[in-house]
ZAZAVEX-868280 format. One record per atom (N, C-alpha, C): x, y, z; residue in three letters; atom name. Coordinates in steps of 0.1 Angstrom, whole numbers, plus 2048, in hexadecimal, padded with zeros to 3 digits. Example, Ala and Ser with C-alpha at 12.3 -4.5 7.8 and 13.67 -1.06 7.14 Angstrom:
2
c1	c2	c3	type	atom
884	7C7	84E	ALA	N
87B	7D3	84E	ALA	CA
884	7DF	84E	ALA	C
880	7EA	847	SER	N
889	7F5	847	SER	CA
881	800	84F	SER	C
REM end
This chain:
105
c1	c2	c3	type	atom
3BA	A73	E34	MET	N
3B0	A7B	E3F	MET	CA
3AA	A82	E3B	MET	C
3AD	A8C	E30	LEU	N
3A6	A94	E2B	LEU	CA
39B	A8F	E24	LEU	C
39E	A86	E19	THR	N
394	A7F	E14	THR	CA
388	A7D	E1B	THR	C
38A	A73	E27	SER	N
37E	A71	E31	SER	CA
378	A7A	E35	SER	C
37E	A87	E3A	LEU	N
379	A93	E3E	LEU	CA
370	A97	E33	LEU	C
374	A9A	E28	GLU	N
36D	A9E	E1C	GLU	CA
35D	A95	E1A	GLU	C
362	A8A	E1C	ASN	N
356	A80	E1A	ASN	CA
34C	A82	E25	ASN	C
350	A83	E32	MET	N
348	A89	E3D	MET	CA
340	A93	E38	MET	C
347	A9F	E34	LEU	N
33D	AAC	E2E	LEU	CA
335	AAA	E26	LEU	C
33A	A9F	E19	ALA	N
32F	A9D	E10	ALA	CA
322	A97	E14	ALA	C
324	A8F	E1F	LYS	N
316	A88	E24	LYS	CA
311	A92	E2C	LYS	C
313	A9F	E2F	GLY	N
30A	AA7	E36	GLY	CA
30E	AA9	E45	GLY	C
31A	AA3	E46	ILE	N
31F	AA5	E54	ILE	CA
328	AB3	E53	ILE	C
324	ABE	E5D	ASP	N
32A	ACA	E5D	ASP	CA
329	ACF	E6B	ASP	C
335	AD0	E6F	ASN	N
339	AD5	E7D	ASN	CA
345	ADE	E7F	ASN	C
349	AE3	E88	SER	N
353	AEB	E8A	SER	CA
360	AE2	E8A	SER	C
35E	AD7	E91	LEU	N
36A	ACD	E92	LEU	CA
36E	AC8	E87	LEU	C
364	AC3	E7F	LEU	N
368	AC0	E70	LEU	CA
36D	ACA	E68	LEU	C
367	AD5	E69	ARG	N
36E	AE0	E60	ARG	CA
37B	AE4	E65	ARG	C
37F	AE3	E72	PHE	N
38D	AE7	E76	PHE	CA
394	AD9	E72	PHE	C
392	ACF	E70	GLY	N
399	AC5	E6D	GLY	CA
39E	AC5	E5D	GLY	C
393	AC8	E58	LEU	N
394	ACB	E49	LEU	CA
39E	AD8	E46	LEU	C
39C	AE4	E4C	GLY	N
3A4	AEE	E4C	GLY	CA
3B5	AEB	E50	GLY	C
3B9	AE5	E5C	LYS	N
3C3	ADE	E61	LYS	CA
3CA	AD8	E56	LYS	C
3C1	ACD	E51	GLY	N
3C8	AC4	E45	GLY	CA
3CA	ACC	E38	GLY	C
3C1	AD4	E35	TYR	N
3C6	ADE	E28	TYR	CA
3D1	AE5	E2B	TYR	C
3D2	AEB	E37	LEU	N
3E0	AF4	E3A	LEU	CA
3EC	AEB	E3C	LEU	C
3EB	AE0	E3E	ASP	N
3F6	AD9	E3F	ASP	CA
3FA	AD3	E32	ASP	C
3F2	AD2	E29	ALA	N
3F1	ACD	E1C	ALA	CA
3F6	AD9	E13	ALA	C
3F8	AE5	E18	GLY	N
3FC	AF3	E11	GLY	CA
3F2	AF7	E07	GLY	C
3E5	AF4	E0C	GLU	N
3DC	AFA	E04	GLU	CA
3D3	B04	E0F	GLU	C
3D9	B10	E10	ALA	N
3D6	B1A	E19	ALA	CA
3C8	B1F	E16	ALA	C
3C4	B21	E08	ALA	N
3B7	B27	E06	ALA	CA
3AC	B1C	E0A	ALA	C
3B0	B10	E05	ARG	N
3A4	B06	E08	ARG	CA
3A4	B06	E18	ARG	C
3AF	B07	E20	ALA	N
3B0	B06	E2D	ALA	CA
3A7	B10	E31	ALA	C
3A9	B1C	E2E	ALA	N
3A0	B27	E33	ALA	CA
391	B29	E32	ALA	C
38E	B24	E26	GLU	N
380	B20	E25	GLU	CA
37B	B18	E2F	GLU	C
380	B0C	E32	HIS	N
37A	B03	E3B	HIS	CA
379	B0C	E4B	HIS	C
387	B10	E4D	LEU	N
388	B16	E5B	LEU	CA
37F	B24	E5D	LEU	C
37B	B2B	E51	ARG	N
373	B37	E52	ARG	CA
363	B2D	E55	ARG	C
361	B26	E50	ARG	N
354	B1D	E53	ARG	CA
353	B17	E63	ARG	C
35F	B13	E66	CYS	N
35F	B0D	E74	CYS	CA
35C	B1A	E7D	CYS	C
362	B23	E7B	VAL	N
360	B30	E85	VAL	CA
353	B37	E83	VAL	C
34C	B36	E78	GLU	N
33E	B39	E75	GLU	CA
333	B2E	E7F	GLU	C
33A	B23	E81	LEU	N
32F	B17	E86	LEU	CA
333	B19	E96	LEU	C
33E	B1E	E98	ASP	N
346	B1F	EA7	ASP	CA
34D	B2A	EA7	ASP	C
348	B38	EA9	PRO	N
351	B45	EAB	PRO	CA
35C	B47	EB6	PRO	C
356	B3A	EC0	LYS	N
35F	B3A	ECD	LYS	CA
36D	B35	ECC	LYS	C
36E	B2B	EC0	TYR	N
377	B23	EBD	TYR	CA
383	B2A	EBA	TYR	C
38E	B2D	EC5	SER	N
39B	B35	EC6	SER	CA
3A2	B2C	EBC	SER	C
3A5	B22	EBF	ALA	N
3AE	B18	EB6	ALA	CA
3AC	B19	EA6	ALA	C
39F	B1C	EA2	ALA	N
39C	B1B	E92	ALA	CA
39E	B2A	E8F	ALA	C
39C	B33	E96	TRP	N
3A0	B43	E95	TRP	CA
3B0	B42	E92	TRP	C
3B5	B3D	E99	LYS	N
3C5	B3C	E98	LYS	CA
3CB	B36	E8C	LYS	C
3C4	B29	E88	LEU	N
3C6	B26	E7B	LEU	CA
3C2	B2A	E6F	LEU	C
3B7	B31	E70	LEU	N
3B2	B39	E65	LEU	CA
3BC	B43	E63	LEU	C
3C0	B4A	E6E	GLY	N
3CB	B54	E6A	GLY	CA
3D8	B4E	E65	GLY	C
3DD	B43	E66	LYS	N
3E8	B3D	E62	LYS	CA
3E2	B3C	E54	LYS	C
3DA	B37	E50	ALA	N
3D4	B32	E44	ALA	CA
3D4	B3F	E3D	ALA	C
3CE	B46	E3E	LEU	N
3CE	B56	E36	LEU	CA
3D8	B5A	E34	LEU	C
3E4	B5B	E3F	GLN	N
3F0	B5F	E3C	GLN	CA
3F7	B5A	E32	GLN	C
3F6	B4C	E31	ALA	N
3FC	B43	E28	ALA	CA
3F5	B46	E1E	ALA	C
3EC	B4C	E1A	ALA	N
3E4	B4D	E0E	ALA	CA
3E7	B5A	E0B	ALA	C
3F1	B61	E11	ASP	N
3F5	B6F	E0C	ASP	CA
3E6	B7A	E11	ASP	C
3E4	B79	E1A	ASP	N
3D6	B81	E1E	ASP	CA
3D9	B87	E2E	ASP	C
3E5	B8E	E30	PRO	N
3E9	B92	E3B	PRO	CA
3DB	B9B	E44	PRO	C
3D0	BA3	E3C	ALA	N
3C7	BA6	E43	ALA	CA
3BE	BA0	E47	ALA	C
3BA	B95	E41	GLY	N
3B4	B8B	E42	GLY	CA
3BA	B82	E4F	GLY	C
3C4	B81	E52	ALA	N
3CD	B79	E5D	ALA	CA
3CD	B81	E68	ALA	C
3CB	B8C	E67	ARG	N
3CC	B96	E72	ARG	CA
3C0	B99	E78	ARG	C
3B5	B9A	E6E	ALA	N
3A6	B9B	E72	ALA	CA
3A3	B8D	E7B	ALA	C
3A7	B81	E75	ALA	N
3A5	B73	E7C	ALA	CA
3AD	B72	E8B	ALA	C
3B9	B78	E8B	TRP	N
3BF	B76	E9A	TRP	CA
3B5	B80	EA2	TRP	C
3B4	B8B	E9E	GLN	N
3AF	B96	EA4	GLN	CA
3A0	B8F	EAB	GLN	C
396	B8A	EA5	GLN	N
38C	B82	EA8	GLN	CA
38F	B77	EB0	GLN	C
39A	B6F	EAE	GLY	N
3A0	B63	EB6	GLY	CA
3A3	B68	EC3	GLY	C
3A9	B73	EC2	LEU	N
3AD	B7A	ED1	LEU	CA
39F	B7C	ED8	LEU	C
398	B7F	ED2	ILE	N
38C	B83	EDB	ILE	CA
383	B76	EE3	ILE	C
384	B6B	ED8	ALA	N
380	B60	EDA	ALA	CA
389	B5A	EE7	ALA	C
394	B58	EE6	ALA	N
39F	B52	EED	ALA	CA
39D	B5A	EFB	ALA	C
39C	B68	EFC	GLN	N
39B	B6E	F0A	GLN	CA
38C	B6B	F0F	GLN	C
384	B67	F05	ALA	N
377	B64	F0C	ALA	CA
376	B58	F13	ALA	C
37D	B4E	F0D	HIS	N
380	B42	F13	HIS	CA
389	B3F	F1C	HIS	C
393	B47	F21	GLY	N
39C	B48	F28	GLY	CA
3A9	B3F	F23	GLY	C
3A8	B3E	F14	ASP	N
3B3	B36	F0E	ASP	CA
3BF	B3C	F0C	ASP	C
3C7	B3D	F16	LYS	N
3D3	B44	F14	LYS	CA
3E0	B42	F0D	LYS	C
3DF	B36	F09	GLN	N
3EA	B31	F00	GLN	CA
3E6	B34	EF1	GLN	C
3DA	B34	EEE	ALA	N
3D5	B39	EE1	ALA	CA
3D7	B49	EDE	ALA	C
3D4	B4E	EEA	GLU	N
3D3	B5D	EEC	GLU	CA
3E3	B61	EEB	GLU	C
3EC	B5A	EF0	LYS	N
3FC	B5E	EF1	LYS	CA
3FF	B5F	EE0	LYS	C
3FB	B52	EDA	GLU	N
402	B50	ECD	GLU	CA
3FB	B5B	EC1	GLU	C
3EC	B5A	EC5	MET	N
3EA	B66	EBA	MET	CA
3EF	B72	EBB	MET	C
3F2	B77	EC9	THR	N
3F8	B84	ECB	THR	CA
409	B85	EC4	THR	C
40C	B78	EC7	VAL	N
41A	B79	EC0	VAL	CA
418	B7B	EB0	VAL	C
412	B73	EAB	PHE	N
40E	B73	E9A	PHE	CA
408	B81	E99	PHE	C
403	B87	E9F	LEU	N
3FE	B97	E9A	LEU	CA
40B	B9F	E9C	LEU	C
412	B9C	EA5	LYS	N
41E	BA6	EA8	LYS	CA
429	BA3	E99	LYS	C
429	B95	E96	LYS	N
430	B91	E8D	LYS	CA
42A	B98	E80	LYS	C
41E	B99	E7C	LEU	N
417	B9F	E72	LEU	CA
41C	BAE	E70	LEU	C
419	BB3	E7D	ASP	N
41B	BC3	E7F	ASP	CA
42A	BC7	E78	ASP	C
435	BBB	E7D	LYS	N
443	BC1	E7A	LYS	CA
446	BBD	E6C	LYS	C
43D	BB1	E65	SER	N
440	BB2	E59	SER	CA
43D	BBB	E4E	SER	C
430	BC1	E54	ALA	N
428	BCC	E4E	ALA	CA
432	BDB	E50	ALA	C
438	BDA	E59	GLN	N
441	BE7	E57	GLN	CA
44E	BE5	E52	GLN	C
454	BD9	E51	GLY	N
461	BD8	E4B	GLY	CA
462	BD0	E3E	GLY	C
REM end
């Protein structure tokens, strides 16, 4: 799947959905840094994409960048609240609380 998505990107197709797919694919494959690159581009293309912000935070956390994860989830909360995306809002709130706990402990 990643190969076909990368081929689409190489052909000049670039949109938030493609970048989200690449980001999710690389995150699932354990390549957090590559996932974060695609997810950053995804939210540049569509700053209101709350699911992409959520996944970007997870990728950054997996890449050992808790500050970046926090920033992504905070932006994601703004996007989720603007769209009434209650589920994403709840999830990112929980992720931020867990991040706070791990920073304290």
